[in-house]
DRENTI-739905 format. One line per 8 residues: number of its first residue (from 1); for each residue x negated, y negated, z of C-alpha. Coordinates in pm, 1 decimal, padded with zeros to 6 digits. Last residue first. Layout:
NUM	X,Y,Z | ...
//
This chain:
416	-01170.7,00147.6,00227.6 | -01361.1,-00153.4,00356.7 | -01066.1,-00378.9,00275.3 | -00829.8,-00147.9,00461.4 | -01053.7,-00140.7,00767.9 | -01097.6,-00519.8,00770.0 | -00721.8,-00567.0,00740.2 | -00661.6,-00335.3,01034.3
408	-00925.4,-00512.2,01244.3 | -00777.3,-00852.2,01162.3 | -00428.0,-00732.8,01252.2 | -00561.2,-00576.8,01574.3 | -00676.1,-00922.9,01682.3 | -00311.8,-01026.8,01686.2 | -00105.2,-01295.5,01511.2 | 00226.0,-01374.4,01676.9
400	00541.2,-01234.7,01516.6 | 00580.9,-00940.1,01755.3 | 00579.7,-01189.4,02043.2 | 00917.4,-01318.9,01926.4 | 01069.6,-00975.1,01954.4 | 01186.9,-00733.9,01684.5 | 01517.3,-00552.4,01740.5 | 01585.9,-00549.8,01368.1
392	01928.2,-00714.8,01373.6 | 01876.7,-00987.5,01636.4 | 01520.2,-01079.7,01542.0 | 01608.6,-01083.3,01171.5 | 01915.1,-01299.9,01231.8 | 01707.5,-01560.7,01417.5 | 01439.4,-01556.5,01147.6 | 01685.8,-01589.5,00862.5
384	01854.7,-01892.3,01021.4 | 01518.6,-02056.2,01094.2 | 01403.5,-01999.0,00735.3 | 01707.5,-02175.6,00589.3 | 01655.9,-02481.2,00809.7 | 01284.3,-02491.4,00728.5 | 01346.2,-02492.5,00353.5 | 01599.3,-02775.9,00381.4
376	01379.8,-02993.1,00605.5 | 01073.8,-02943.3,00385.7 | 01263.1,-03011.6,00062.9 | 01409.7,-03335.0,00195.2 | 01066.1,-03450.9,00311.8 | 00918.7,-03382.8,-00032.4 | 01195.4,-03581.0,-00200.8 | 01138.4,-03866.5,00044.9
368	00769.8,-03870.0,-00046.5 | 00866.6,-03900.1,-00412.7 | 01098.2,-04195.2,-00357.0 | 01141.9,-04324.0,-00001.8 | 01479.7,-04500.5,-00021.5 | 01644.6,-04338.8,-00325.5 | 01503.3,-03999.6,-00212.8 | 01601.5,-04028.2,00155.1
360	01976.8,-04090.3,00123.4 | 02097.7,-03891.8,-00178.4 | 01870.0,-03600.8,-00096.8 | 01948.1,-03592.7,00276.2 | 02305.9,-03469.4,00252.5 | 02261.3,-03259.4,-00063.3 | 01931.9,-03100.3,00044.6 | 02058.2,-03037.5,00398.8
352	02362.4,-02852.9,00265.0 | 02134.9,-02664.0,00023.2 | 01932.6,-02524.6,00313.2 | 02242.0,-02381.1,00479.7 | 02356.2,-02229.0,00151.7 | 02016.6,-02066.7,00099.5 | 02030.9,-01909.2,00445.6 | 02388.7,-01791.0,00397.1
344	02297.2,-01627.3,00066.3 | 01986.6,-01469.4,00217.3 | 02202.3,-01321.8,00493.8 | 02429.6,-01175.6,00224.3 | 02140.4,-00960.5,00101.0 | 02188.6,-00687.4,00363.9 | 02089.6,-00365.9,00179.8 | 01761.8,-00310.5,00367.0
336	01548.7,-00411.7,00068.5 | 01743.6,-00734.3,00032.0 | 01730.1,-00821.2,00403.2 | 01356.8,-00744.5,00432.8 | 01291.8,-00919.0,00101.0 | 01450.1,-01237.6,00231.5 | 01261.1,-01216.8,00561.8 | 00921.1,-01188.3,00397.4
328	01005.0,-01466.9,00151.9 | 01125.1,-01686.4,00440.0 | 00777.0,-01684.8,00593.8 | 00624.9,-01832.5,00274.9 | 00931.0,-02057.8,00242.1 | 00863.7,-02217.4,00581.8 | 00496.0,-02279.3,00499.0 | 00589.1,-02454.8,00173.5
320	00851.8,-02656.3,00361.9 | 00595.2,-02788.2,00608.7 | 00363.2,-02876.6,00315.0 | 00607.5,-03068.9,00093.1 | 00540.5,-03409.2,00251.0 | 00164.9,-03359.6,00215.6 | 00195.3,-03244.0,-00146.2 | 00397.0,-03552.2,-00241.3
312	00161.1,-03783.1,-00051.1 | -00134.4,-03634.2,-00248.4 | 00024.7,-03663.0,-00593.8 | 00018.4,-04043.8,-00604.7 | -00252.5,-04085.1,-00872.5 | -00066.6,-03867.5,-01126.1 | -00030.2,-04112.5,-01416.8 | -00401.5,-04192.7,-01373.9
304	-00496.8,-03860.3,-01532.6 | -00501.7,-03484.3,-01456.8 | -00810.0,-03334.1,-01295.9 | -00983.7,-03663.9,-01215.0 | -00665.0,-03827.9,-01086.6 | -00596.4,-03516.7,-00877.8 | -00945.4,-03525.9,-00724.9 | -00917.7,-03897.0,-00649.4
296	-00635.9,-03819.5,-00404.4 | -00886.0,-03626.4,-00187.3 | -00855.0,-03246.5,-00144.8 | -00826.8,-03167.1,00227.4 | -00453.9,-03102.4,00189.6 | -00513.1,-02809.0,-00045.0 | -00769.5,-02645.9,00184.8 | -00537.2,-02678.5,00484.1
288	-00245.2,-02539.6,00283.4 | -00449.1,-02230.0,00197.6 | -00540.5,-02163.6,00561.7 | -00185.0,-02221.9,00683.1 | -00055.6,-01982.2,00417.1 | -00307.7,-01714.4,00517.5 | -00201.4,-01719.3,00882.3 | 00171.5,-01723.6,00814.2
280	00145.5,-01447.0,00555.4 | -00047.9,-01218.0,00791.2 | 00197.0,-01259.0,01078.6 | 00506.7,-01233.6,00859.2 | 00358.1,-00927.6,00687.1 | 00314.3,-00747.1,01017.0 | 00669.5,-00831.1,01124.1 | 00802.6,-00704.5,00789.5
272	00603.2,-00379.7,00808.7 | 00730.4,-00313.3,01159.9 | 01095.4,-00384.3,01081.2 | 01108.0,-00181.3,00758.9 | 00929.9,00109.7,00928.2 | 01179.8,00096.1,01214.3 | 01468.9,00095.2,00966.1 | 01348.5,00412.4,00792.5
264	01555.0,00465.1,00475.5 | 01269.8,00394.2,00233.6 | 01255.0,00320.1,-00141.3 | 01402.2,-00029.3,-00108.0 | 01165.2,-00097.6,00184.7 | 00859.8,-00015.2,-00026.7 | 00968.0,-00208.6,-00337.2 | 01058.7,-00512.4,-00128.3
256	00731.5,-00506.9,00067.9 | 00525.6,-00479.0,-00251.5 | 00696.2,-00790.0,-00393.0 | 00684.1,-00971.6,-00059.2 | 00307.3,-00924.3,-00025.4 | 00238.4,-01073.9,-00367.2 | 00488.9,-01352.8,-00313.6 | 00328.6,-01440.8,00021.6
248	-00025.5,-01440.6,-00119.9 | 00041.7,-01658.6,-00423.6 | 00279.3,-01887.2,-00232.4 | 00009.3,-02157.3,-00211.5 | 00070.3,-02218.7,-00583.4 | 00395.2,-02377.7,-00463.1 | 00207.1,-02694.1,-00366.8 | 00051.6,-02736.2,-00712.4
240	00382.7,-02670.7,-00886.0 | 00570.0,-02911.8,-00658.1 | 00315.5,-03189.8,-00707.1 | 00335.6,-03139.7,-01084.9 | 00715.2,-03160.2,-01069.5 | 00694.2,-03478.3,-00862.4 | 00469.7,-03652.0,-01116.7 | 00694.7,-03547.9,-01406.2
232	01002.1,-03671.8,-01221.3 | 00838.9,-04012.5,-01189.6 | 00778.0,-04006.3,-01565.1 | 01141.8,-03908.8,-01624.5 | 01274.3,-04217.8,-01448.9 | 01395.5,-04342.5,-01108.0 | 01738.2,-04307.3,-00943.5 | 01898.4,-04045.6,-01169.0
224	01572.6,-03873.2,-01268.4 | 01480.7,-03837.2,-00900.8 | 01826.5,-03700.6,-00814.2 | 01811.0,-03448.0,-01097.6 | 01471.5,-03319.8,-00986.2 | 01578.6,-03322.6,-00618.1 | 01829.9,-03051.8,-00701.1 | 01527.1,-02827.8,-00766.9
216	01442.6,-02615.5,-00462.3 | 01785.1,-02612.0,-00293.1 | 01934.9,-02588.4,-00639.2 | 01728.2,-02276.8,-00695.9 | 01804.3,-02154.0,-00343.7 | 02176.6,-02171.8,-00405.8 | 02133.6,-01972.1,-00724.7 | 01897.4,-01725.6,-00558.2
208	02133.4,-01665.0,-00266.4 | 02432.4,-01622.6,-00496.0 | 02201.5,-01408.4,-00704.4 | 02128.6,-01162.4,-00426.3 | 02486.3,-01137.2,-00301.9 | 02626.8,-01096.5,-00650.2 | 02356.9,-00847.3,-00745.5 | 02479.6,-00611.8,-00475.5
200	02841.8,-00639.3,-00581.0 | 02780.0,-00665.3,-00954.6 | 02543.7,-00369.7,-00955.8 | 02780.6,-00168.3,-00736.4 | 03070.7,-00248.7,-00966.6 | 02864.9,-00152.2,-01272.0 | 02754.4,00174.6,-01111.3 | 03114.0,00270.2,-01030.0
192	03233.8,00169.3,-01376.5 | 02977.9,00401.3,-01541.4 | 02871.5,00321.4,-01897.3 | 02565.6,00462.2,-02072.9 | 02655.0,00830.6,-02045.2 | 02353.5,01038.8,-02135.3 | 02008.4,01019.7,-02287.6 | 01719.3,00940.4,-02056.3
184	01559.9,00603.5,-01984.2 | 01251.3,00597.9,-01760.1 | 01000.6,00630.0,-02045.1 | 01173.0,00347.6,-02235.0 | 01063.6,00108.7,-01957.1 | 00701.8,00109.8,-02077.9 | 00785.3,00045.8,-02444.7 | 01031.2,-00227.0,-02343.7
176	00764.0,-00398.3,-02136.5 | 00528.9,-00433.4,-02433.6 | 00797.1,-00571.1,-02664.7 | 00923.4,-00813.4,-02402.1 | 00565.9,-00920.8,-02323.2 | 00512.4,-01047.7,-02678.3 | 00853.7,-01210.7,-02727.2 | 00815.9,-01389.6,-02393.8
168	00474.6,-01534.0,-02484.9 | 00550.9,-01642.1,-02841.7 | 00875.2,-01820.6,-02757.7 | 00724.5,-01992.6,-02453.3 | 00435.4,-02123.8,-02664.2 | 00686.8,-02260.2,-02915.3 | 00858.2,-02454.3,-02636.3 | 00528.3,-02602.4,-02519.6
160	00452.7,-02713.4,-02875.7 | 00799.8,-02870.1,-02896.1 | 00701.2,-03097.0,-02605.5 | 00469.5,-03278.0,-02844.0 | 00100.1,-03314.7,-02926.2 | 00074.5,-03105.0,-03242.3 | -00300.1,-03147.8,-03301.9 | -00331.6,-02802.3,-03468.8
152	-00649.4,-02728.4,-03272.2 | -00594.3,-02905.5,-02939.3 | -00218.8,-02910.5,-02882.9 | -00108.1,-02610.1,-03089.1 | -00406.7,-02384.3,-03019.1 | -00410.3,-02476.8,-02650.1 | -00036.8,-02407.1,-02620.9 | -00073.0,-02066.0,-02782.7
144	-00362.0,-01965.8,-02555.6 | -00194.5,-02096.8,-02239.3 | 00144.9,-01941.2,-02314.1 | -00023.0,-01610.1,-02404.6 | -00202.3,-01608.8,-02068.9 | 00122.6,-01684.5,-01885.1 | 00298.2,-01376.0,-02025.0 | -00011.6,-01157.3,-02015.5
136	-00040.5,-01204.8,-01639.9 | 00317.3,-01096.7,-01573.2 | 00275.6,-00800.4,-01807.8 | -00037.8,-00684.0,-01625.7 | 00121.6,-00731.9,-01283.9 | 00431.7,-00524.0,-01360.1 | 00219.4,-00249.5,-01518.6 | 00004.0,-00238.0,-01204.3
128	00304.2,-00238.2,-00969.8 | 00480.8,00058.3,-01123.3 | 00681.5,00101.9,-00802.0 | 00978.0,00250.3,-00995.0 | 01190.7,-00041.6,-00876.3 | 00908.6,-00275.5,-00981.0 | 00904.3,-00131.4,-01332.6 | 01283.0,-00166.3,-01358.0
120	01264.0,-00523.2,-01227.8 | 01000.9,-00610.2,-01489.9 | 01210.5,-00469.4,-01773.3 | 01509.2,-00676.5,-01665.4 | 01284.0,-00982.4,-01637.9 | 01174.5,-00939.9,-02001.6 | 01537.2,-00918.5,-02115.3 | 01620.3,-01235.8,-01922.1
112	01309.9,-01414.5,-02053.7 | 01399.4,-01341.7,-02414.3 | 01758.8,-01453.7,-02357.8 | 01658.2,-01776.0,-02181.8 | 01405.1,-01850.8,-02457.1 | 01671.1,-01802.3,-02723.0 | 01940.3,-02010.6,-02555.3 | 01711.8,-02294.5,-02442.4
104	01570.8,-02323.9,-02792.8 | 01921.2,-02399.7,-02921.4 | 01974.4,-02651.7,-02639.3 | 01641.1,-02832.0,-02695.4 | 01767.2,-03135.2,-02891.0 | 02035.1,-03196.9,-02629.9 | 01790.8,-03265.2,-02345.4 | 01905.3,-03042.0,-02054.2
96	02141.6,-03151.0,-01776.1 | 02341.4,-03347.4,-02034.5 | 02672.0,-03183.1,-01943.8 | 02720.8,-03041.5,-02293.3 | 02362.4,-02916.7,-02311.4 | 02389.1,-02733.4,-01980.4 | 02727.8,-02590.8,-02080.9 | 02604.4,-02463.5,-02418.3
88	02288.6,-02315.0,-02266.5 | 02491.2,-02132.0,-02001.5 | 02739.3,-01990.4,-02253.3 | 02473.1,-01844.9,-02482.2 | 02224.1,-01725.0,-02218.6 | 02507.5,-01589.0,-02003.1 | 02669.2,-01379.2,-02276.3 | 02340.6,-01239.3,-02408.5
80	02211.0,-01153.5,-02060.8 | 02538.8,-00983.1,-01963.8 | 02513.5,-00745.6,-02258.1 | 02156.4,-00651.1,-02169.5 | 02234.7,-00598.6,-01800.4 | 02542.7,-00388.1,-01880.2 | 02318.4,-00161.1,-02094.6 | 02032.6,-00141.5,-01842.3
72	02208.3,-00012.6,-01530.5 | 02385.7,00285.9,-01684.6 | 02070.9,00358.0,-01888.0 | 01853.3,00373.8,-01574.6 | 02054.1,00649.2,-01405.6 | 02131.4,00553.0,-01041.7 | 01957.6,00550.7,-00698.4 | 01589.9,00468.7,-00760.7
64	01699.4,00195.9,-01006.9 | 01944.9,00038.2,-00760.0 | 01714.2,-00149.9,-00519.5 | 01477.9,-00286.5,-00785.4 | 01777.9,-00338.3,-01013.9 | 01923.0,-00581.0,-00758.0 | 01626.5,-00800.9,-00854.6 | 01811.8,-00920.9,-01161.4
56	02004.3,-00753.5,-01440.9 | 02362.6,-00802.6,-01323.1 | 02361.3,-01138.0,-01139.0 | 02020.4,-01190.7,-01297.4 | 02187.7,-01366.7,-01591.0 | 02331.4,-01629.3,-01356.6 | 01994.6,-01712.4,-01201.2 | 01816.0,-01682.3,-01531.8
48	02042.1,-01942.1,-01693.2 | 01959.7,-02184.1,-01411.1 | 01588.8,-02109.2,-01452.7 | 01603.9,-02183.9,-01826.0 | 01763.9,-02520.1,-01748.6 | 01496.1,-02591.4,-01487.7 | 01225.5,-02509.2,-01740.2 | 01380.4,-02751.9,-01989.6
40	01412.4,-03022.9,-01722.9 | 01050.3,-02970.8,-01614.3 | 00935.3,-02996.4,-01975.9 | 01104.5,-03335.3,-02012.9 | 00936.0,-03463.7,-01696.8 | 00601.9,-03322.5,-01811.4 | 00633.9,-03526.7,-02131.3 | 00704.7,-03839.3,-01926.7
32	00404.2,-03776.9,-01699.4 | 00155.9,-03737.1,-01983.1 | 00172.1,-03514.5,-02293.5 | -00198.9,-03439.1,-02348.6 | -00341.5,-03442.7,-01996.4 | -00020.9,-03316.2,-01837.4 | 00015.5,-03028.2,-02083.7 | -00345.1,-02917.1,-02041.6
24	-00343.2,-02948.1,-01663.2 | -00008.4,-02772.2,-01627.7 | -00123.5,-02486.0,-01850.8 | -00454.0,-02463.0,-01662.0 | -00260.6,-02460.2,-01334.9 | -00049.3,-02178.0,-01473.8 | -00364.8,-01987.1,-01570.3 | -00501.2,-02030.6,-01218.6
16	-00170.5,-01921.9,-01066.7 | -00157.8,-01616.0,-01291.9 | -00513.3,-01521.1,-01194.1 | -00423.9,-01560.7,-00828.4 | -00106.3,-01360.5,-00878.7 | -00313.7,-01084.0,-01040.2 | -00548.3,-01081.1,-00741.4 | -00256.7,-01086.6,-00497.7
8	-00095.0,-00795.4,-00681.7 | -00414.0,-00591.9,-00670.5 | -00461.9,-00674.8,-00302.3 | -00099.1,-00586.1,-00223.3 | -00121.4,-00262.4,-00421.8 | -00444.0,-00168.7,-00242.5 | -00279.3,-00242.8,00091.0 | 00000.0,00000.0,00000.0
//
């Protein structure tokens, strides 16, 4: 298990570095306004993914070990097409996504949905290495394609970023489909019982994810409303840099979810979650400390003068980044244990704070206010999850404190 976590963390680190290279390249060439447009496109794709994953999302990780793959995949494919088409039309109609990118939004959303379905099947089968390789290839292809278009072909526009997304998702979709085909056997492709279970379990998970998405990104729309797209571009870069700290926690959570989903031992689920909370908390604090020690001049040097006020954004986001790192462990404990509704409640609680504080603090304090809103909302959701976890699992507060034995255990595993 530790080997899988280390492998996943290493791949996540590579992915984060490639993503930072993508952000750096796009920001340097397209500027803050271009990054603002890209952030709206990505947010639109994310909204489509949230609804599409209602059937083909992370619920597959829990259900794949329990039902025939074909009976889970066919409804997921059909649902992806319907959601990508209708979601893109609605987002374009309401002006939440630039109108000229609505057609691209549909195709990229569909490609990403089908790719995500494959990834969830691989994760449910605990094919962690294949999952990581495809995830890395996806961002690597974006970087290579984007560099060729911006630097070699001299096509300095947002459309170049869109083309890079097309190429990357089409590539990894083909590769993932070949891997997933091994788990699909001939037989009945439609089972109403399986579909209802997928919708039921996926409904809880995606309700949480949908609320959490708006909890994470509602500030984008508020910033654009009260300021401009360039200001949004600066905030989106600050968010991406801050969220790179989640490399370790996301890596651990992914392995944790697969393990708990394939186990029926509640004590094992509790103990492994408490251990991961301790380790994640310690490593997240260390990574945040390094990030906050970087001087403001560093970000101007890496990007350009448009992004001179990134440091206050990252500082205001830091408490929330730590809260989400812990929340990821708790979310995957509830999902893997068949209790995803607690994640929905947690996300809803955070969204309430985002809505109430977003329209008061952001107009007054700008980018720093947006970071403060995020931190309060993330922390509120994490506190709810933590209290429920302690009550349900039987864990105690002292079980969450870091221990010397944790360091010895990690040292042993690393030596092995």
